[in-house]
Biotite code that builds the C-alpha atoms (Angstrom):
import biotite.structure as struc

atoms = struc.array([
    struc.Atom([-129.864, -37.705, -17.092], chain_id="A", res_id=1, res_name="ILE", atom_name="CA", element="C"),
    struc.Atom([-126.586, -35.916, -16.363], chain_id="A", res_id=2, res_name="ARG", atom_name="CA", element="C"),
    struc.Atom([-125.054, -37.331, -19.550], chain_id="A", res_id=3, res_name="ASN", atom_name="CA", element="C"),
    struc.Atom([-127.982, -36.130, -21.642], chain_id="A", res_id=4, res_name="TRP", atom_name="CA", element="C"),
    struc.Atom([-127.777, -32.674, -20.072], chain_id="A", res_id=5, res_name="ILE", atom_name="CA", element="C"),
    struc.Atom([-124.036, -32.524, -20.809], chain_id="A", res_id=6, res_name="GLN", atom_name="CA", element="C"),
    struc.Atom([-124.764, -33.666, -24.378], chain_id="A", res_id=7, res_name="SER", atom_name="CA", element="C"),
    struc.Atom([-127.123, -30.678, -24.728], chain_id="A", res_id=8, res_name="LYS", atom_name="CA", element="C"),
    struc.Atom([-130.212, -32.643, -25.691], chain_id="A", res_id=9, res_name="VAL", atom_name="CA", element="C"),
    struc.Atom([-133.309, -30.440, -25.817], chain_id="A", res_id=10, res_name="ASN", atom_name="CA", element="C"),
    struc.Atom([-135.576, -32.543, -23.606], chain_id="A", res_id=11, res_name="PHE", atom_name="CA", element="C"),
    struc.Atom([-135.374, -35.325, -21.052], chain_id="A", res_id=12, res_name="VAL", atom_name="CA", element="C"),
    struc.Atom([-138.691, -36.957, -20.141], chain_id="A", res_id=13, res_name="PHE", atom_name="CA", element="C"),
    struc.Atom([-138.602, -39.399, -17.241], chain_id="A", res_id=14, res_name="VAL", atom_name="CA", element="C"),
    struc.Atom([-141.575, -41.667, -16.523], chain_id="A", res_id=15, res_name="THR", atom_name="CA", element="C"),
    struc.Atom([-142.652, -43.161, -13.233], chain_id="A", res_id=16, res_name="GLY", atom_name="CA", element="C"),
    struc.Atom([-141.796, -42.690, -9.598], chain_id="A", res_id=17, res_name="GLY", atom_name="CA", element="C"),
    struc.Atom([-143.855, -39.524, -9.164], chain_id="A", res_id=18, res_name="THR", atom_name="CA", element="C"),
    struc.Atom([-146.563, -40.919, -6.918], chain_id="A", res_id=19, res_name="GLY", atom_name="CA", element="C"),
    struc.Atom([-146.906, -41.313, -3.169], chain_id="A", res_id=20, res_name="LEU", atom_name="CA", element="C"),
    struc.Atom([-145.573, -44.827, -2.701], chain_id="A", res_id=21, res_name="GLY", atom_name="CA", element="C"),
    struc.Atom([-142.400, -45.704, -0.792], chain_id="A", res_id=22, res_name="PRO", atom_name="CA", element="C"),
    struc.Atom([-140.544, -46.458, -4.060], chain_id="A", res_id=23, res_name="ARG", atom_name="CA", element="C"),
    struc.Atom([-141.625, -43.191, -5.749], chain_id="A", res_id=24, res_name="ASP", atom_name="CA", element="C"),
    struc.Atom([-138.334, -41.312, -5.567], chain_id="A", res_id=25, res_name="ASN", atom_name="CA", element="C"),
    struc.Atom([-137.969, -39.829, -9.050], chain_id="A", res_id=26, res_name="THR", atom_name="CA", element="C"),
    struc.Atom([-138.743, -36.277, -7.925], chain_id="A", res_id=27, res_name="VAL", atom_name="CA", element="C"),
    struc.Atom([-136.096, -36.455, -5.193], chain_id="A", res_id=28, res_name="GLU", atom_name="CA", element="C"),
    struc.Atom([-133.535, -37.811, -7.687], chain_id="A", res_id=29, res_name="ALA", atom_name="CA", element="C"),
    struc.Atom([-134.249, -35.221, -10.387], chain_id="A", res_id=30, res_name="VAL", atom_name="CA", element="C"),
    struc.Atom([-134.707, -32.045, -8.294], chain_id="A", res_id=31, res_name="ARG", atom_name="CA", element="C"),
    struc.Atom([-130.973, -31.631, -7.444], chain_id="A", res_id=32, res_name="PRO", atom_name="CA", element="C"),
    struc.Atom([-130.139, -31.735, -11.176], chain_id="A", res_id=33, res_name="LEU", atom_name="CA", element="C"),
    struc.Atom([-132.350, -28.734, -11.971], chain_id="A", res_id=34, res_name="LEU", atom_name="CA", element="C"),
    struc.Atom([-130.958, -25.209, -12.045], chain_id="A", res_id=35, res_name="GLU", atom_name="CA", element="C"),
    struc.Atom([-134.420, -23.645, -12.388], chain_id="A", res_id=36, res_name="LYS", atom_name="CA", element="C"),
    struc.Atom([-137.741, -25.284, -11.678], chain_id="A", res_id=37, res_name="GLU", atom_name="CA", element="C"),
    struc.Atom([-140.619, -24.567, -14.063], chain_id="A", res_id=38, res_name="VAL", atom_name="CA", element="C"),
    struc.Atom([-143.641, -25.280, -11.861], chain_id="A", res_id=39, res_name="PRO", atom_name="CA", element="C"),
    struc.Atom([-146.179, -24.290, -14.516], chain_id="A", res_id=40, res_name="GLY", atom_name="CA", element="C"),
    struc.Atom([-145.347, -27.405, -16.531], chain_id="A", res_id=41, res_name="ILE", atom_name="CA", element="C"),
    struc.Atom([-146.187, -29.787, -13.679], chain_id="A", res_id=42, res_name="ALA", atom_name="CA", element="C"),
    struc.Atom([-149.231, -27.669, -12.832], chain_id="A", res_id=43, res_name="GLU", atom_name="CA", element="C"),
    struc.Atom([-150.455, -27.948, -16.434], chain_id="A", res_id=44, res_name="ALA", atom_name="CA", element="C"),
    struc.Atom([-150.003, -31.723, -16.390], chain_id="A", res_id=45, res_name="MET", atom_name="CA", element="C"),
    struc.Atom([-151.910, -32.092, -13.141], chain_id="A", res_id=46, res_name="ARG", atom_name="CA", element="C"),
    struc.Atom([-154.681, -29.741, -14.263], chain_id="A", res_id=47, res_name="SER", atom_name="CA", element="C"),
    struc.Atom([-155.091, -31.527, -17.592], chain_id="A", res_id=48, res_name="HIS", atom_name="CA", element="C"),
    struc.Atom([-155.051, -34.906, -15.862], chain_id="A", res_id=49, res_name="GLY", atom_name="CA", element="C"),
    struc.Atom([-157.486, -33.795, -13.170], chain_id="A", res_id=50, res_name="PHE", atom_name="CA", element="C"),
    struc.Atom([-160.061, -33.072, -15.886], chain_id="A", res_id=51, res_name="GLU", atom_name="CA", element="C"),
    struc.Atom([-159.903, -36.807, -16.624], chain_id="A", res_id=52, res_name="ARG", atom_name="CA", element="C"),
    struc.Atom([-159.364, -38.366, -13.189], chain_id="A", res_id=53, res_name="THR", atom_name="CA", element="C"),
    struc.Atom([-159.281, -37.014, -9.638], chain_id="A", res_id=54, res_name="PRO", atom_name="CA", element="C"),
    struc.Atom([-156.191, -39.127, -8.962], chain_id="A", res_id=55, res_name="TRP", atom_name="CA", element="C"),
    struc.Atom([-154.047, -36.719, -11.014], chain_id="A", res_id=56, res_name="ALA", atom_name="CA", element="C"),
    struc.Atom([-153.854, -34.486, -7.951], chain_id="A", res_id=57, res_name="MET", atom_name="CA", element="C"),
    struc.Atom([-151.662, -37.142, -6.333], chain_id="A", res_id=58, res_name="LEU", atom_name="CA", element="C"),
    struc.Atom([-148.877, -36.685, -8.885], chain_id="A", res_id=59, res_name="SER", atom_name="CA", element="C"),
    struc.Atom([-145.672, -35.089, -7.623], chain_id="A", res_id=60, res_name="ARG", atom_name="CA", element="C"),
    struc.Atom([-144.247, -34.455, -11.091], chain_id="A", res_id=61, res_name="SER", atom_name="CA", element="C"),
    struc.Atom([-141.732, -31.643, -11.460], chain_id="A", res_id=62, res_name="ILE", atom_name="CA", element="C"),
    struc.Atom([-140.061, -29.924, -14.391], chain_id="A", res_id=63, res_name="ALA", atom_name="CA", element="C"),
    struc.Atom([-137.128, -27.622, -14.800], chain_id="A", res_id=64, res_name="GLY", atom_name="CA", element="C"),
    struc.Atom([-134.097, -26.520, -16.739], chain_id="A", res_id=65, res_name="ILE", atom_name="CA", element="C"),
    struc.Atom([-130.537, -27.725, -16.428], chain_id="A", res_id=66, res_name="SER", atom_name="CA", element="C"),
    struc.Atom([-128.104, -25.926, -18.705], chain_id="A", res_id=67, res_name="LYS", atom_name="CA", element="C"),
    struc.Atom([-130.062, -25.889, -22.000], chain_id="A", res_id=68, res_name="GLU", atom_name="CA", element="C"),
    struc.Atom([-132.147, -29.006, -21.332], chain_id="A", res_id=69, res_name="THR", atom_name="CA", element="C"),
    struc.Atom([-135.760, -29.118, -20.192], chain_id="A", res_id=70, res_name="LEU", atom_name="CA", element="C"),
    struc.Atom([-136.242, -32.044, -17.785], chain_id="A", res_id=71, res_name="VAL", atom_name="CA", element="C"),
    struc.Atom([-139.784, -33.249, -17.056], chain_id="A", res_id=72, res_name="VAL", atom_name="CA", element="C"),
    struc.Atom([-140.943, -36.085, -14.820], chain_id="A", res_id=73, res_name="THR", atom_name="CA", element="C"),
    struc.Atom([-144.078, -37.792, -16.126], chain_id="A", res_id=74, res_name="LEU", atom_name="CA", element="C"),
    struc.Atom([-146.504, -40.200, -14.460], chain_id="A", res_id=75, res_name="PRO", atom_name="CA", element="C"),
    struc.Atom([-145.678, -43.873, -14.768], chain_id="A", res_id=76, res_name="GLY", atom_name="CA", element="C"),
    struc.Atom([-148.950, -44.991, -16.305], chain_id="A", res_id=77, res_name="SER", atom_name="CA", element="C"),
    struc.Atom([-148.968, -45.046, -20.104], chain_id="A", res_id=78, res_name="SER", atom_name="CA", element="C"),
    struc.Atom([-152.186, -43.058, -20.235], chain_id="A", res_id=79, res_name="ASN", atom_name="CA", element="C"),
    struc.Atom([-150.991, -40.539, -17.638], chain_id="A", res_id=80, res_name="GLY", atom_name="CA", element="C"),
    struc.Atom([-147.729, -39.982, -19.508], chain_id="A", res_id=81, res_name="ALA", atom_name="CA", element="C"),
    struc.Atom([-149.514, -39.565, -22.859], chain_id="A", res_id=82, res_name="LYS", atom_name="CA", element="C"),
    struc.Atom([-152.058, -37.126, -21.449], chain_id="A", res_id=83, res_name="GLU", atom_name="CA", element="C"),
    struc.Atom([-149.312, -35.155, -19.719], chain_id="A", res_id=84, res_name="SER", atom_name="CA", element="C"),
    struc.Atom([-147.364, -34.858, -22.959], chain_id="A", res_id=85, res_name="LEU", atom_name="CA", element="C"),
    struc.Atom([-150.536, -33.762, -24.762], chain_id="A", res_id=86, res_name="ASP", atom_name="CA", element="C"),
    struc.Atom([-150.854, -30.976, -22.203], chain_id="A", res_id=87, res_name="ALA", atom_name="CA", element="C"),
    struc.Atom([-147.275, -29.685, -22.312], chain_id="A", res_id=88, res_name="ILE", atom_name="CA", element="C"),
    struc.Atom([-145.618, -30.384, -25.662], chain_id="A", res_id=89, res_name="LEU", atom_name="CA", element="C"),
    struc.Atom([-146.642, -27.141, -27.399], chain_id="A", res_id=90, res_name="PRO", atom_name="CA", element="C"),
    struc.Atom([-145.266, -25.132, -24.483], chain_id="A", res_id=91, res_name="GLY", atom_name="CA", element="C"),
    struc.Atom([-142.184, -27.322, -24.194], chain_id="A", res_id=92, res_name="ALA", atom_name="CA", element="C"),
    struc.Atom([-141.245, -26.703, -27.830], chain_id="A", res_id=93, res_name="PHE", atom_name="CA", element="C"),
    struc.Atom([-141.916, -22.987, -27.351], chain_id="A", res_id=94, res_name="HIS", atom_name="CA", element="C"),
    struc.Atom([-139.587, -22.956, -24.333], chain_id="A", res_id=95, res_name="SER", atom_name="CA", element="C"),
    struc.Atom([-136.494, -23.937, -26.351], chain_id="A", res_id=96, res_name="LEU", atom_name="CA", element="C"),
    struc.Atom([-135.848, -20.445, -27.697], chain_id="A", res_id=97, res_name="ASN", atom_name="CA", element="C"),
    struc.Atom([-136.322, -18.888, -24.268], chain_id="A", res_id=98, res_name="MET", atom_name="CA", element="C"),
    struc.Atom([-134.001, -21.394, -22.597], chain_id="A", res_id=99, res_name="ILE", atom_name="CA", element="C"),
    struc.Atom([-131.284, -20.363, -25.062], chain_id="A", res_id=100, res_name="ARG", atom_name="CA", element="C"),
    struc.Atom([-131.758, -16.662, -24.272], chain_id="A", res_id=101, res_name="GLY", atom_name="CA", element="C"),
    struc.Atom([-134.227, -15.743, -26.989], chain_id="A", res_id=102, res_name="GLY", atom_name="CA", element="C"),
    struc.Atom([-137.685, -14.366, -26.501], chain_id="A", res_id=103, res_name="GLY", atom_name="CA", element="C"),
    struc.Atom([-141.156, -15.536, -27.309], chain_id="A", res_id=104, res_name="HIS", atom_name="CA", element="C"),
])
């Protein structure tokens, strides 16, 4: 993730490790890399997922900015990751200009 941030990629999406199990440590690994958290992204993913399954509330996904890269942790299930991306991609693309100092 650090290499991608240094390479100035627009997005890094990480899947898995966002649950409650003992091996779910993705959030703890990613959080120190973020300069600014963007809680609305994770909230949107959980809200969208909760409309489909009550288990979405158990996701600990986070999102934030590091340099000019938006980093998002997604659920590990294929369906959960797809639904989360459906919920956030329009906003994620819109965020690029703002991350670089532009406006809406």
